[in-house]
C-alpha positions as CSV (number, residue, x, y, z in Angstrom):
1,M,4.6,-6.6,-36.4
2,K,7.7,-7.6,-34.4
3,T,9.5,-4.5,-35.8
4,K,6.7,-2.2,-34.6
5,Q,6.7,-3.8,-31.1
6,T,10.5,-3.4,-30.9
7,F,10.4,0.2,-32.0
8,A,7.6,1.0,-29.4
9,L,9.5,-0.7,-26.7
10,A,12.6,1.3,-27.3
11,A,10.6,4.5,-27.7
12,M,9.2,4.4,-24.2
13,L,11.0,3.2,-21.2
14,P,9.0,0.9,-18.9
15,V,6.7,0.6,-15.9
16,G,4.2,-1.3,-14.4
17,L,1.7,-3.7,-13.0
18,A,0.9,-6.2,-15.7
19,A,-2.3,-7.5,-17.2
20,A,-2.7,-11.0,-18.4
21,I,-5.4,-12.1,-20.7
22,H,-6.3,-15.3,-19.0
23,A,-5.5,-17.5,-16.0
24,H,-4.0,-21.0,-16.4
25,A,-5.4,-23.1,-13.6
26,Y,-8.4,-21.1,-12.3
27,D,-10.8,-18.5,-13.5
28,V,-9.3,-15.0,-13.8
29,V,-10.2,-12.6,-11.1
30,P,-10.0,-8.8,-11.5
31,A,-6.7,-7.1,-11.1
32,G,-6.0,-5.9,-7.6
33,Q,-7.6,-8.8,-5.8
34,P,-6.0,-8.7,-2.3
35,V,-3.5,-11.4,-1.4
36,V,-5.8,-12.7,1.4
37,T,-6.9,-16.2,0.2
38,G,-3.5,-17.5,-0.7
39,E,-5.1,-19.5,-3.6
40,P,-2.4,-20.1,-6.2
41,S,-3.0,-19.1,-9.8
42,R,-5.9,-16.8,-8.7
43,V,-4.5,-14.2,-6.4
44,G,-3.4,-10.7,-7.2
45,A,-3.3,-9.0,-10.5
46,P,-3.7,-11.2,-13.6
47,W,0.1,-11.6,-14.0
48,N,0.1,-13.5,-10.7
49,H,-2.2,-16.2,-12.2
50,R,-0.1,-19.3,-13.0
51,S,-0.4,-23.0,-13.1
52,T,0.5,-25.1,-10.0
53,F,2.3,-28.4,-9.8
54,N,1.5,-31.3,-7.4
55,I,4.0,-32.8,-5.0
56,P,3.9,-36.5,-5.9
57,G,2.1,-38.7,-3.5
58,T,0.4,-35.7,-1.6
59,N,-2.6,-33.5,-1.9
60,T,-0.4,-30.4,-1.9
61,D,0.1,-28.2,-5.0
62,V,2.8,-25.5,-5.0
63,T,3.4,-22.3,-7.0
64,F,6.5,-20.2,-7.3
65,G,6.4,-16.8,-8.8
66,G,7.3,-13.1,-8.6
67,Y,8.8,-10.5,-10.9
68,I,11.9,-8.5,-11.9
69,K,11.1,-4.8,-11.9
70,F,13.5,-2.2,-13.2
71,D,12.8,1.5,-12.5
72,A,14.5,4.4,-14.2
73,I,13.8,7.6,-12.2
74,Y,14.5,11.3,-12.6
75,D,13.8,13.6,-9.7
76,F,13.6,17.3,-10.6
77,D,13.5,18.9,-7.1
78,Y,13.8,16.3,-4.3
79,D,15.1,12.8,-4.1
80,L,11.9,10.8,-3.3
81,G,13.7,7.5,-2.8
82,S,13.6,4.1,-4.5
83,S,9.8,3.6,-4.0
84,T,8.5,7.2,-4.3
85,D,8.0,8.6,-0.8
86,P,6.0,11.8,-1.1
87,L,7.0,12.8,2.5
88,A,10.6,12.9,1.5
89,A,10.0,16.3,0.0
90,A,9.7,17.6,3.6
91,S,13.4,17.2,4.1
92,E,15.8,19.8,2.8
93,G,18.5,17.1,2.9
94,N,16.7,15.5,-0.1
95,A,16.8,18.7,-2.2
96,T,18.5,18.2,-5.6
97,D,19.0,20.1,-8.9
98,G,18.2,16.9,-10.7
99,R,19.0,13.3,-10.0
100,T,18.8,10.0,-12.0
101,T,18.3,6.7,-10.2
102,F,18.2,3.2,-11.6
103,T,16.9,0.5,-9.2
104,A,15.6,-3.1,-9.2
105,Q,14.9,-3.2,-5.5
106,E,11.1,-3.7,-5.9
107,S,11.7,-7.1,-7.5
108,R,10.1,-9.9,-5.4
109,L,9.7,-13.6,-5.0
110,N,6.7,-15.5,-3.7
111,F,5.8,-19.1,-2.9
112,R,2.3,-20.6,-2.4
113,T,0.9,-23.9,-1.4
114,Q,-2.6,-25.4,-1.2
115,T,-3.4,-28.8,0.4
116,R,-6.8,-30.5,0.0
117,F,-8.6,-32.2,2.8
118,G,-11.7,-33.5,1.1
119,D,-13.7,-30.5,0.2
120,E,-11.6,-28.2,2.3
121,M,-8.3,-26.4,1.5
122,L,-5.4,-25.3,3.6
123,R,-3.3,-22.5,2.0
124,T,0.0,-20.8,2.8
125,Y,1.7,-17.8,1.3
126,F,5.2,-16.4,1.6
127,E,6.7,-13.4,-0.2
128,G,9.6,-11.0,0.1
129,H,11.3,-8.2,-1.8
130,F,14.5,-6.2,-1.7
131,L,13.2,-2.9,-0.4
132,P,14.4,-0.7,1.2
133,D,18.1,-1.8,1.5
134,D,18.8,-4.4,-1.3
135,K,18.3,-7.2,1.3
136,F,15.6,-9.8,1.1
137,N,12.8,-8.5,3.4
138,L,9.6,-10.2,4.4
139,R,6.3,-8.9,2.9
140,H,3.8,-11.7,3.6
141,A,3.9,-15.0,5.6
142,Y,0.6,-16.6,6.6
143,G,-1.6,-19.6,6.5
144,E,-5.4,-19.9,5.9
145,Y,-7.9,-22.6,6.6
146,N,-11.7,-22.4,6.4
147,G,-11.7,-18.6,6.5
148,F,-9.3,-18.5,9.4
149,L,-6.0,-16.7,8.7
150,A,-2.9,-16.2,10.9
151,G,0.4,-14.6,10.1
152,Q,1.6,-11.4,8.4
153,T,-0.3,-9.9,5.5
154,W,-2.3,-6.9,4.4
155,T,-4.2,-5.2,7.2
156,N,-8.0,-6.0,7.2
157,F,-8.5,-2.2,7.3
158,M,-7.4,-1.7,3.7
159,H,-9.1,-2.2,0.3
160,F,-7.8,-2.7,-3.3
161,L,-10.9,-2.1,-5.5
162,G,-10.5,1.7,-5.5
163,T,-6.7,1.8,-6.0
164,P,-5.5,3.0,-9.4
165,R,-3.1,1.1,-11.6
166,I,0.1,3.0,-10.9
167,L,3.8,2.5,-11.3
168,K,4.7,3.8,-7.9
169,L,4.9,0.9,-5.4
170,G,1.5,0.6,-3.7
171,G,-1.1,3.3,-4.2
172,P,-1.2,7.1,-3.9
173,I,-0.6,8.4,-0.4
174,G,-3.6,8.3,1.9
175,Y,-4.8,4.9,0.9
176,A,-4.9,2.8,4.0
177,T,-2.3,0.1,4.1
178,G,0.1,-2.0,6.2
179,R,1.2,-5.6,6.7
180,P,0.8,-6.4,10.4
181,E,0.9,-9.7,12.1
182,Q,-2.7,-10.7,12.7
183,V,-5.4,-13.3,13.2
184,R,-8.4,-13.0,11.0
185,Y,-11.7,-14.7,10.1
186,T,-13.4,-14.1,6.8
187,Y,-17.0,-15.1,5.8
188,Q,-18.3,-14.9,2.3
189,A,-21.9,-15.1,1.1
190,G,-22.3,-14.6,-2.6
191,P,-20.8,-11.1,-3.5
192,N,-20.7,-10.1,0.2
193,T,-17.5,-10.5,2.2
194,F,-17.2,-9.9,5.9
195,A,-13.9,-10.0,7.9
196,V,-12.8,-9.3,11.4
197,A,-9.2,-9.3,12.6
198,L,-7.0,-8.6,15.7
199,E,-3.8,-7.0,14.5
200,N,-0.4,-6.2,16.0
201,P,-0.7,-2.6,17.4
202,E,2.2,-0.8,15.7
203,S,2.1,2.9,16.5
204,S,4.2,6.0,16.9
205,I,3.9,8.3,20.0
206,S,5.6,11.6,20.5
207,D,6.3,13.5,23.7
208,L,5.9,17.3,23.7
209,G,6.4,17.6,27.4
210,P,9.4,19.3,29.1
211,G,12.1,16.8,28.3
212,G,10.5,13.5,29.4
213,A,10.9,10.3,27.4
214,V,7.9,8.3,26.3
215,D,7.6,4.6,27.1
216,E,5.1,3.2,24.7
217,G,2.7,0.5,25.9
218,T,0.7,-1.9,23.8
219,E,-2.0,-3.2,26.1
220,L,-4.5,-4.3,23.4
221,P,-4.4,-5.3,19.7
222,D,-6.0,-3.3,17.0
223,L,-9.5,-4.4,16.1
224,T,-10.5,-4.1,12.4
225,L,-13.8,-4.9,10.6
226,R,-14.3,-5.0,6.9
227,Y,-17.2,-5.4,4.5
228,Q,-16.9,-5.6,0.7
229,Y,-19.5,-6.0,-2.0
230,G,-18.1,-7.7,-5.1
231,R,-15.6,-5.4,-6.8
232,S,-17.8,-2.3,-6.5
233,F,-17.6,-1.1,-2.9
234,G,-15.9,-1.7,0.4
235,I,-15.9,-0.1,3.9
236,S,-13.9,-0.9,7.0
237,G,-13.3,0.3,10.5
238,V,-10.6,0.2,13.1
239,V,-10.4,0.8,16.9
240,R,-7.0,1.3,18.5
241,Q,-5.6,2.0,22.0
242,F,-2.5,4.0,22.7
243,S,-0.9,4.0,26.1
244,T,2.3,5.3,27.6
245,D,4.2,5.7,30.9
246,S,5.5,9.3,31.3
247,E,8.8,9.8,33.2
248,V,7.7,13.5,33.5
249,S,4.4,12.9,35.3
250,G,4.9,9.4,36.5
251,Q,1.4,8.6,35.4
252,D,0.0,6.1,32.9
253,E,-1.8,7.8,30.0
254,S,-4.0,6.2,27.4
255,T,-6.3,7.3,24.6
256,T,-8.3,5.6,21.9
257,G,-7.9,5.9,18.1
258,F,-10.5,5.0,15.5
259,G,-11.2,5.4,11.8
260,I,-13.0,4.3,8.7
261,A,-11.8,3.6,5.2
262,A,-13.9,3.2,2.1
263,Q,-13.2,2.6,-1.6
264,G,-15.4,2.3,-4.6
265,A,-15.1,1.5,-8.3
266,L,-17.7,2.7,-10.9
267,P,-17.4,1.6,-14.5
268,L,-18.0,4.4,-17.0
269,G,-18.6,2.4,-20.1
270,S,-16.6,-0.7,-21.1
271,S,-13.1,0.9,-21.0
272,T,-13.0,3.5,-18.2
273,T,-13.4,3.1,-14.4
274,L,-13.8,5.9,-11.9
275,K,-12.2,5.0,-8.5
276,G,-12.5,6.7,-5.2
277,N,-10.9,6.4,-1.7
278,L,-11.7,7.9,1.7
279,M,-9.9,7.5,5.1
280,A,-10.8,9.5,8.2
281,G,-10.3,9.2,11.9
282,S,-8.0,9.7,14.8
283,G,-4.6,7.9,15.3
284,L,-4.3,6.7,11.7
285,G,-0.8,7.9,10.8
286,G,0.6,4.4,10.7
287,Y,-1.9,3.5,8.0
288,L,-0.6,6.1,5.5
289,D,0.3,4.3,2.2
290,Y,3.8,3.0,2.1
291,V,5.6,5.6,4.2
292,P,9.2,4.3,4.4
293,A,11.1,4.7,7.7
294,S,13.0,7.6,6.2
295,G,9.8,9.5,5.6
296,A,7.9,8.5,8.7
297,K,9.4,11.3,10.8
298,F,7.5,13.8,8.6
299,R,4.1,12.2,9.0
300,A,1.9,12.8,12.0
301,P,2.5,10.4,15.0
302,D,-0.5,8.3,15.9
303,A,-0.6,10.1,19.2
304,Y,1.4,12.6,21.3
305,L,1.9,13.4,24.9
306,D,1.2,17.1,25.2
307,A,2.8,19.6,27.6
308,D,0.1,19.0,30.2
309,G,0.9,15.3,30.2
310,N,-2.3,14.3,28.3
311,L,-2.1,11.7,25.5
312,E,-3.8,13.0,22.4
313,A,-4.6,11.0,19.2
314,V,-3.9,12.9,16.0
315,D,-6.9,13.4,13.6
316,L,-6.2,12.5,9.9
317,Q,-8.3,12.7,6.8
318,S,-7.5,11.6,3.2
319,V,-9.4,11.5,-0.1
320,G,-8.4,10.2,-3.5
321,I,-9.9,10.0,-6.9
322,S,-8.7,8.5,-10.2
323,L,-9.7,7.4,-13.7
324,D,-8.3,4.2,-15.2
325,H,-8.8,3.8,-18.9
326,R,-7.9,1.0,-21.3
327,W,-7.1,2.3,-24.8
328,N,-7.2,-1.2,-26.3
329,A,-6.2,-4.7,-25.2
330,D,-2.6,-3.7,-24.7
331,W,-2.5,-0.1,-23.7
332,S,-3.9,1.6,-20.6
333,S,-3.6,4.8,-18.6
334,S,-4.4,6.2,-15.1
335,I,-4.7,9.7,-13.9
336,G,-5.6,10.8,-10.4
337,T,-4.8,12.7,-7.2
338,S,-5.0,12.2,-3.5
339,R,-4.7,14.5,-0.5
340,V,-3.9,13.9,3.2
341,E,-4.5,16.4,6.0
342,Q,-2.9,15.9,9.4
343,D,-4.4,17.9,12.3
344,L,-1.2,18.7,14.3
345,A,-0.7,21.3,17.0
346,D,0.4,24.4,15.1
347,D,2.3,25.9,18.1
348,A,4.3,22.8,18.9
349,P,8.0,23.3,17.9
350,A,8.4,19.5,17.5
351,F,5.8,19.5,14.7
352,Q,7.0,22.4,12.6
353,G,8.9,20.3,10.1
354,M,6.2,17.7,9.7
355,A,3.7,17.6,6.8
356,D,0.4,19.4,7.5
357,T,-1.0,18.5,4.1
358,V,0.4,16.5,1.2
359,Q,-1.1,16.0,-2.2
360,F,0.1,13.3,-4.7
361,S,-0.9,13.4,-8.4
362,H,0.0,11.0,-11.2
363,V,-0.6,10.3,-14.9
364,N,0.8,7.3,-16.7
365,L,0.8,5.2,-19.9
366,I,1.3,1.5,-19.6
367,W,1.9,-1.1,-22.4
368,D,1.2,-4.8,-21.7
369,V,3.6,-6.2,-24.3
370,N,2.4,-9.7,-23.4
371,D,1.1,-11.5,-20.4
372,R,4.6,-11.6,-18.8
373,L,6.1,-8.2,-19.8
374,T,4.8,-4.7,-19.0
375,V,6.5,-1.4,-19.7
376,G,5.4,2.2,-19.1
377,A,6.1,5.7,-18.0
378,E,4.6,7.9,-15.2
379,Y,4.7,11.5,-14.1
380,Q,4.3,12.1,-10.4
381,Y,3.8,15.5,-8.6
382,I,3.9,16.2,-4.9
383,D,2.5,19.4,-3.3
384,L,3.4,19.5,0.4
385,E,2.8,22.1,3.2
386,K,4.5,21.8,6.5
387,V,3.0,22.7,9.9
388,S,5.3,25.8,9.8
389,G,3.5,27.0,6.7
390,E,6.4,26.3,4.4
391,E,5.3,25.0,1.0
392,V,7.2,22.5,-1.1
393,D,6.6,20.9,-4.5
394,A,8.4,18.1,-6.2
395,S,8.2,16.3,-9.6
396,R,9.4,12.9,-10.7
397,V,9.4,11.0,-14.0
398,M,9.5,7.2,-13.7
399,A,9.9,4.6,-16.4
400,S,9.8,0.9,-15.6
401,A,10.0,-2.6,-17.1
402,Q,8.4,-5.5,-15.3
403,F,9.1,-9.2,-16.1
404,H,6.8,-11.7,-14.5
405,F,7.6,-15.3,-13.9
């Protein structure tokens, strides 16, 4: 048996998000549970479930964890970066006749605590990884008590239940995401979860006027609302305000952005799940899934100041669908596609190099060698059209090994 496992491991280079068979200190929750509660041994995919230990003489338990992830990448047409940025294909500077990259930047460390006060619990969570520059960078830092959360973590606008199991960091493009600083209140009643949050208003505003600079203003935080029913369906909404002072007109300009995001997961028998994602609205560019700074210049700004001095929010729509299938207890696959459309002004010279539409497709094979080691391989395909009408396509093969601790 060991010989067969060794042969299979050598035959297919790695990837992954792992799948453990059971939790240690708490009941197992489904893979993809968002890191919102901060509860040790029960948060995130099953490989995040681990036992806690108590600080002697206190009511505080702590958990330390994370993973080492090695990615072997081959880009056929464009260098898509260490964490697969689909918008990188919009830059001619990233063109290649073939490029191999080895990286361990996605590796991460996290630390959790939980302190009991009678029947109540205070929780904290801290996590960082080494993207995008091989330096330890903050991902999450927050505390939670009685449904009240404050700190930096996933935006309340996003969902996890409709996101496929994929080797690329995060999900396919067009799945709402972000980790803003925020205050949030969450209420749970049986399978129903309701949450409201005020979030740091991070945005991007462009100026298409005759040479004037844009001074961005952030008068109000983003307001997000989210409802989720079990692990089957979730819907959320956001309202945003954009404002600026124009040195061209000397006038203050403002506009409103808004949007909805929804995800669903439908079991098709005992081994297959159909997953779907939808995001639509105005001024949602900042919520595109994991767009690194290097690729952000090719996505739509949240809003722009047009030649007449009016501030306009940019419309955006995205849709995604995928099938996750488990071949047996150890092997699984995912196949899917997602598409983003940005409604940019076709006649604006400043927008010609930006992406008008971008489609990301994937297919993978993942082997959970045990509850702490996952390997796999994934093919990724990007089909991108710029506002100028130029079409670009790019392919990447990715193999990964992920060691959880």
